[in-house]
DRENPA-624169 format. One line per 2 residues: number of its first residue (from 0); for each residue x, y, z of C-alpha. Coordinates in pm, 1 decimal, decimal comma. Layout:
<recs>
NUM) X/Y/Z  ...;
</recs>
This chain:
<recs>
0) 11918,4/11524,8/8000,7  11601,5/11317,1/7945,8;
2) 11426,1/11120,6/8219,3  11516,7/10797,0/8040,6;
4) 11886,4/10885,0/8045,6  11873,0/10969,4/8414,7;
6) 11680,8/10651,3/8493,8  11937,0/10441,2/8307,6;
8) 12203,8/10571,6/8545,8  12003,5/10429,7/8837,5;
10) 11990,1/10086,9/8670,7  12344,9/10022,6/8794,7;
12) 12204,4/9943,6/9138,7  12003,0/9646,5/9013,1;
14) 12221,0/9521,3/8728,8  12288,7/9148,7/8721,1;
16) 12649,1/9038,1/8745,3  12784,8/8697,7/8661,4;
18) 12911,9/8503,9/8959,9  13261,2/8496,5/8807,0;
20) 13278,4/8874,9/8817,9  13130,1/8942,3/9159,3;
22) 13134,2/8735,0/9475,1  12815,4/8724,4/9681,3;
24) 12874,7/8852,8/10032,7  12514,0/8889,0/10152,2;
26) 12169,6/8738,3/10108,3  11874,2/8831,6/9889,7;
28) 11695,3/9039,0/10155,5  12013,4/9236,7/10222,5;
30) 12036,9/9313,9/9848,9  11675,5/9432,3/9843,9;
32) 11784,8/9719,9/10067,3  12087,3/9862,9/9890,9;
34) 12010,3/9759,0/9533,7  11634,7/9765,6/9480,1;
36) 11518,0/10013,2/9747,6  11796,9/10261,8/9680,4;
38) 11725,6/10241,8/9306,7  11352,1/10295,4/9367,0;
40) 11411,1/10603,4/9582,5  11659,8/10756,3/9338,0;
42) 11421,4/10689,4/9048,2  11136,2/10856,9/9238,1;
44) 11366,3/11151,9/9304,1  11428,4/11182,5/8929,4;
46) 11056,9/11161,0/8850,1  10952,4/11442,5/9085,1;
48) 11223,1/11672,1/8945,2  11137,0/11602,4/8578,6;
50) 10917,8/11900,2/8489,9  10864,9/11773,4/8137,0;
52) 10636,8/11500,1/8277,5  10378,6/11726,9/8439,4;
54) 10473,9/12081,3/8337,6  10512,8/12345,8/8607,0;
56) 10497,8/12194,7/8958,3  10276,3/12482,9/9076,5;
58) 10046,2/12723,0/8891,4  9853,2/12986,9/9083,9;
60) 9546,8/13184,7/8976,9  9523,3/13537,4/9113,6;
62) 9318,1/13849,5/9045,7  9589,1/14003,1/8829,7;
64) 9727,1/14232,5/9097,2  10042,2/14021,4/9125,7;
66) 10240,2/13888,1/8825,9  10190,7/13513,0/8776,8;
68) 10560,3/13424,6/8804,7  10584,2/13619,0/9131,8;
70) 10290,7/13447,9/9299,7  10402,5/13106,7/9169,4;
72) 10752,4/13152,3/9307,8  10628,2/13289,3/9637,8;
74) 10377,4/13010,4/9699,9  10631,6/12743,3/9600,9;
76) 10911,1/12860,6/9830,7  10683,8/12938,2/10129,0;
78) 10371,8/12725,6/10170,4  10011,6/12681,4/10064,2;
80) 9716,3/12573,1/10275,5  9381,0/12400,3/10266,1;
82) 9078,5/12416,8/10496,1  9005,3/12072,8/10647,6;
84) 8665,6/12189,3/10770,9  8544,5/12266,7/10420,2;
86) 8346,5/11966,7/10294,8  8099,4/11923,7/10016,8;
88) 8057,5/11807,2/9664,1  8336,4/11964,5/9449,6;
90) 8187,3/12177,2/9175,1  7854,7/12213,8/9357,2;
92) 7914,3/12318,0/9717,3  8286,5/12394,2/9702,3;
94) 8527,3/12469,3/9420,4  8771,1/12198,7/9526,5;
96) 8817,0/11987,2/9842,7  8952,7/12209,9/10118,9;
98) 8936,3/12526,4/9908,0  8700,8/12809,8/10009,4;
100) 8704,5/13158,7/10155,7  8884,7/13142,1/10487,9;
102) 8735,0/13311,4/10789,9  8947,9/13454,7/11072,5;
104) 8891,4/13150,1/11293,7  8898,7/12892,9/11015,3;
106) 9135,4/12599,5/11075,2  9411,6/12585,8/10815,6;
108) 9630,7/12294,5/10718,0  9961,9/12417,0/10578,9;
110) 10151,6/12231,3/10309,2  10521,7/12307,1/10277,5;
112) 10662,2/11959,4/10209,7  10640,3/11958,4/9830,6;
114) 10961,0/12152,7/9762,0  11153,6/11911,1/9985,6;
116) 11026,7/11582,6/9836,6  11321,7/11524,1/9595,5;
118) 11576,8/11603,3/9867,7  11398,0/11370,0/10107,9;
120) 11387,7/11084,8/9856,9  11756,4/11125,2/9774,2;
122) 11850,0/11132,1/10143,2  11649,7/10815,4/10206,6;
124) 11822,1/10644,4/9914,2  12158,5/10722,7/10072,2;
126) 12038,4/10587,4/10408,0  11946,4/10253,0/10251,4;
128) 12291,5/10225,7/10094,6  12488,8/10297,8/10413,5;
130) 12464,8/9946,4/10573,8  12592,1/9787,3/10252,3;
132) 12874,7/10041,9/10232,3  12975,9/9959,6/10589,5;
134) 12963,1/9584,4/10532,2  13151,8/9610,4/10201,8;
136) 13433,3/9799,8/10372,0  13444,4/9562,8/10667,8;
138) 13433,7/9256,2/10441,6  13715,7/9407,8/10230,6;
140) 13689,7/9154,4/9948,2  13769,8/8849,2/10162,3;
142) 13522,2/8610,7/9995,8  13616,9/8722,4/9647,0;
144) 13986,3/8670,2/9717,2  13929,3/8326,6/9873,4;
146) 13709,8/8203,3/9587,6  13914,4/8353,7/9306,3;
148) 13960,5/8084,2/9044,1  13696,9/7860,1/9202,3;
150) 13381,8/8047,6/9097,3  13190,4/7986,0/8779,2;
152) 13014,7/7695,8/8603,9  13326,5/7564,7/8426,3;
154) 13548,9/7521,2/8730,4  13519,5/7140,7/8717,4;
156) 13712,0/7135,7/8390,5  14015,6/7319,2/8525,8;
158) 14323,3/7123,0/8621,0  14430,7/7316,0/8931,5;
160) 14093,6/7295,4/9108,3  14218,8/7054,8/9376,7;
162) 14524,3/7266,6/9446,6  14316,4/7580,6/9495,0;
164) 14065,7/7392,8/9708,4  14344,4/7256,9/9930,4;
166) 14488,7/7606,1/9976,6  14145,1/7734,8/10073,5;
168) 14098,4/7450,7/10322,3  14439,9/7521,7/10471,4;
170) 14346,2/7888,6/10517,4  14025,2/7789,5/10698,8;
172) 14213,4/7552,3/10926,4  14486,7/7807,9/11003,1;
174) 14235,3/8083,9/11077,7  13985,9/7868,4/11267,0;
176) 13793,5/8056,0/11538,3  13917,8/8394,6/11409,1;
178) 13612,1/8498,1/11207,3  13365,4/8587,1/11482,2;
180) 13418,1/8962,0/11445,8  13376,6/8921,0/11069,9;
182) 13038,4/8756,2/11121,1  12935,5/9006,4/11389,5;
184) 12989,6/9293,6/11145,4  12751,7/9134,0/10896,8;
186) 12481,8/9066,5/11155,2  12516,6/9424,7/11277,7;
188) 12455,3/9550,4/10923,7  12149,8/9322,7/10899,8;
190) 12018,0/9485,5/11216,8  12090,9/9829,2/11068,1;
192) 11887,4/9735,0/10761,0  11584,3/9653,0/10973,7;
194) 11620,6/9965,4/11187,7  11668,7/10171,0/10873,0;
196) 11328,9/10066,1/10735,5  11150,8/10148,3/11061,0;
198) 11330,3/10483,3/11098,4  11248,7/10577,4/10738,9;
200) 10879,9/10507,0/10794,9  10872,2/10736,3/11099,1;
202) 11079,2/10991,6/10907,3  10823,3/11006,2/10625,3;
204) 10540,6/11015,4/10878,8  10693,5/11322,2/11040,6;
206) 10764,7/11473,6/10699,2  10399,6/11439,4/10592,4;
208) 10258,4/11569,5/10917,8  10178,7/11238,5/11084,0;
210) 9974,8/11094,9/10796,3  10202,6/10824,3/10653,5;
212) 10162,9/10542,4/10906,1  9795,1/10491,1/10819,1;
214) 9820,7/10609,8/10458,7  9805,1/10266,6/10296,2;
216) 9519,4/10137,9/10511,5  9326,1/10461,3/10454,6;
218) 9362,2/10423,8/10076,9  9247,1/10060,5/10092,1;
220) 8948,6/10153,8/10306,6  8863,3/10440,4/10071,8;
222) 8854,4/10208,9/9769,9  8590,4/9990,0/9938,2;
224) 8352,6/10274,8/10034,1  8047,0/10388,0/9841,7;
226) 8090,0/10679,7/9605,6  7882,2/10910,3/9829,1;
228) 8089,5/10830,6/10140,1  8431,2/10869,6/9982,8;
230) 8686,9/11114,8/10115,9  9002,4/11041,1/9919,8;
232) 9298,7/11026,7/10164,8  9541,1/11085,4/9876,4;
234) 9372,7/11420,2/9804,6  9368,9/11501,8/10177,3;
236) 9743,8/11442,6/10221,1  9848,8/11551,1/9871,2;
238) 9593,0/11815,6/9767,9  9588,8/11902,9/9400,5;
240) 9441,5/12249,5/9455,0  9539,0/12470,1/9751,4;
242) 9526,0/12833,4/9855,2  9801,7/13088,2/9903,3;
244) 9797,6/13440,8/10046,0  10027,0/13717,5/9920,9;
246) 10056,3/14061,7/10082,0  10191,2/14375,8/9920,3;
248) 10174,2/14750,8/9960,1  9910,5/14938,7/9760,8;
250) 9945,8/15282,5/9596,4  9849,6/15459,5/9919,9;
252) 10085,8/15252,4/10132,4  9816,5/15027,3/10274,4;
254) 9871,0/14651,3/10287,5  9677,4/14463,8/10021,8;
256) 9588,7/14097,5/10053,7  9578,2/13875,7/9746,6;
258) 9426,4/13526,6/9767,6  9549,4/13282,3/9507,5;
260) 9427,2/12935,6/9419,7  9721,5/12710,5/9328,7;
262) 9726,5/12388,6/9128,7  9994,1/12149,5/9260,0;
264) 10047,9/11924,5/8959,3  10343,0/11758,0/9132,6;
266) 10111,9/11598,7/9388,8  9967,5/11366,7/9126,1;
268) 10309,5/11198,6/9130,5  10370,0/11236,5/9503,8;
270) 10052,9/11053,5/9602,3  10141,2/10752,7/9383,5;
272) 10503,5/10746,5/9498,1  10419,9/10744,5/9867,9;
274) 10143,2/10486,3/9844,1  10393,5/10256,8/9669,5;
276) 10660,3/10331,2/9931,7  10411,6/10254,1/10209,3;
278) 10350,0/9900,9/10080,4  10715,7/9851,2/9986,9;
280) 10845,0/9951,9/10331,3  10589,2/9731,7/10506,2;
282) 10694,8/9430,9/10299,0  11064,0/9512,2/10338,7;
284) 11028,2/9546,4/10716,5  10859,9/9203,7/10739,0;
286) 11128,8/9043,1/10519,2  11405,7/9209,0/10722,6;
288) 11252,2/9090,4/11049,6  11240,9/8735,6/10909,9;
290) 11606,9/8761,8/10806,4  11703,3/8881,8/11154,0;
292) 11515,6/8595,6/11319,5  11682,5/8345,1/11086,3;
294) 12025,6/8492,0/11162,4  11958,3/8487,0/11537,0;
296) 11853,8/8121,8/11514,9  12171,4/8042,2/11320,0;
298) 12386,7/8210,6/11583,8  12212,2/8064,6/11887,8;
300) 12120,5/7714,2/11769,0  12394,9/7480,4/11639,7;
302) 12122,1/7245,9/11515,8  12014,3/7511,4/11264,2;
304) 12368,7/7530,1/11130,9  12376,3/7153,1/11097,3;
306) 12045,0/7165,5/10908,8  12183,3/7424,7/10667,2;
308) 12486,3/7206,8/10592,9  12277,1/6896,1/10533,7;
310) 11975,9/7037,2/10346,1  12111,0/7344,4/10171,1;
312) 12459,3/7218,5/10086,3  12391,5/6841,2/10083,5;
314) 12690,4/6776,1/10306,7  12757,5/6423,4/10427,6;
316) 12563,3/6262,7/10707,0  12394,0/6418,9/11012,6;
318) 12675,6/6283,8/11229,5  12937,6/6441,2/11003,9;
320) 12761,1/6777,0/10999,2  12723,6/6769,1/11376,9;
322) 13094,0/6694,2/11423,3  13193,6/6981,3/11193,0;
324) 12961,9/7231,3/11362,8  13090,9/7133,1/11708,0;
326) 13448,1/7187,8/11591,9  13380,5/7533,7/11447,2;
328) 13235,1/7858,3/11579,8  12971,5/8088,5/11432,9;
330) 13232,0/8298,6/11252,7  13377,1/7990,1/11084,4;
332) 13030,0/7875,3/10980,4  12944,1/8220,0/10844,5;
334) 13257,5/8213,8/10629,0  13171,3/7864,0/10506,1;
336) 12816,7/7976,3/10428,2  12946,8/8265,1/10217,0;
338) 13187,6/8033,9/10039,3  12903,8/7789,2/9974,0;
340) 12691,7/8040,8/9787,1  12984,6/8133,6/9561,2;
342) 13132,0/7791,0/9485,0  13006,0/7511,5/9266,7;
344) 12817,4/7265,1/9484,0  13050,8/6979,3/9394,2;
346) 13357,8/7189,7/9472,5  13208,3/7305,3/9802,1;
348) 13126,6/6947,3/9901,5  13486,3/6847,9/9834,0;
350) 13603,0/7147,1/10037,8  13390,1/7043,6/10337,4;
352) 13511,1/6685,6/10305,9  13875,4/6792,2/10301,6;
354) 13813,6/7033,4/10589,6  13664,6/6750,6/10797,2;
356) 13971,0/6537,4/10720,2  14205,4/6821,7/10818,6;
358) 14017,1/6865,5/11146,3  14035,3/6485,6/11204,9;
360) 13659,8/6439,2/11217,6  13547,1/6077,8/11181,5;
362) 13238,7/6068,7/10958,0  13110,9/5918,7/10639,3;
364) 13095,9/6203,6/10393,5  13041,4/6143,2/10022,2;
366) 13279,1/6332,0/9795,9  12999,1/6477,5/9580,8;
368) 12623,5/6519,7/9607,4  12425,2/6231,8/9462,7;
370) 12101,4/6414,2/9391,7  11983,9/6702,1/9181,0;
372) 11732,6/6823,1/9442,9  11879,0/7143,8/9575,7;
374) 11740,6/7403,9/9811,3  11560,4/7699,5/9649,5;
376) 11772,6/7916,9/9878,0  12059,0/7878,2/9630,0;
378) 11899,5/7844,3/9283,9  12224,5/7939,7/9109,8;
380) 12383,2/7616,0/9232,3  12111,9/7414,6/9060,2;
382) 12164,3/7609,0/8737,9  12538,5/7554,0/8744,7;
384) 12507,7/7180,1/8802,8  12261,0/7142,1/8516,6;
386) 12504,8/7321,0/8286,7  12783,9/7087,0/8392,1;
388) 12584,8/6766,2/8344,1  12468,4/6874,6/8000,2;
390) 12823,5/6954,3/7897,4;
</recs>
């Protein structure tokens, strides 16, 4: 199977679904974890196992005393090494960086990670999918079932919209204050997403011998140095040429030592993959921390929930939003927030108005939003309203 065919199978993680088909049960940052990051890791796993891109992952040069396929297999399944103390201009003082004749007391840096890279990438991809899998099972299709028949840009033209909206409002009223565990499960999965990024960074750092945490900064610093002062950190961590030692018995029964110089073609991909992952994980960790802080503020500060209702969903007046937030708990608000990002903005405004009436809240709430200025947090709502006004 070609690399393109394998990569197309990964595209299912990032495919775009219409809102009618799939209800949104999380936010954009949450989806970056299980859709984009998982797809990236699986794609990298495919790339490092596609031998047709780079040829043989390892090719060793020996003195002819050992067959080439034997020394290649041996050095691949065991380890190779470089000499960190060997410095000099490649081609003039040394054959390659870290490659020279090793003395008995010479420090050696062993490299045995390369055969485990695809397994590691696949395992990390699974780790990034686990929080979504947990949340999807805990959520159990609640939002999709509640919004069935109310999603989509053409809902305003249907005749039974008010009936479905009233049934949804009645469900919210009947189950008021019973959604806190539901919300807690989501916030727990958000915390797992953040911890997952941090754990994966330390996991890679341990996997690469303690070199990953400073890998990105080292590469940036290397690019700004003069040509004479450069010591490429990508070559240091992912050497392209290494050494390997093979022992065998000679004709007289004595042990013969064969030194081989091995070309690790796979490392030309590994160094690019891990420098990308370094920047991606840093950005994802920052975004996840921001999402956690925003969620914590939503849970702890009722004023933030009021602000979301007024600015993001254009609901009524500040007094009306305050009355609704005081009547509900965080679990109720979380359910309303999920409903709001799946329903047409006009329909959701009517739902909140009817909910306020059912809860006997005295406020002046308009039945529909009177402006086209919507929050960028929910761009799909703006798109849907434009489609309706043009129709």
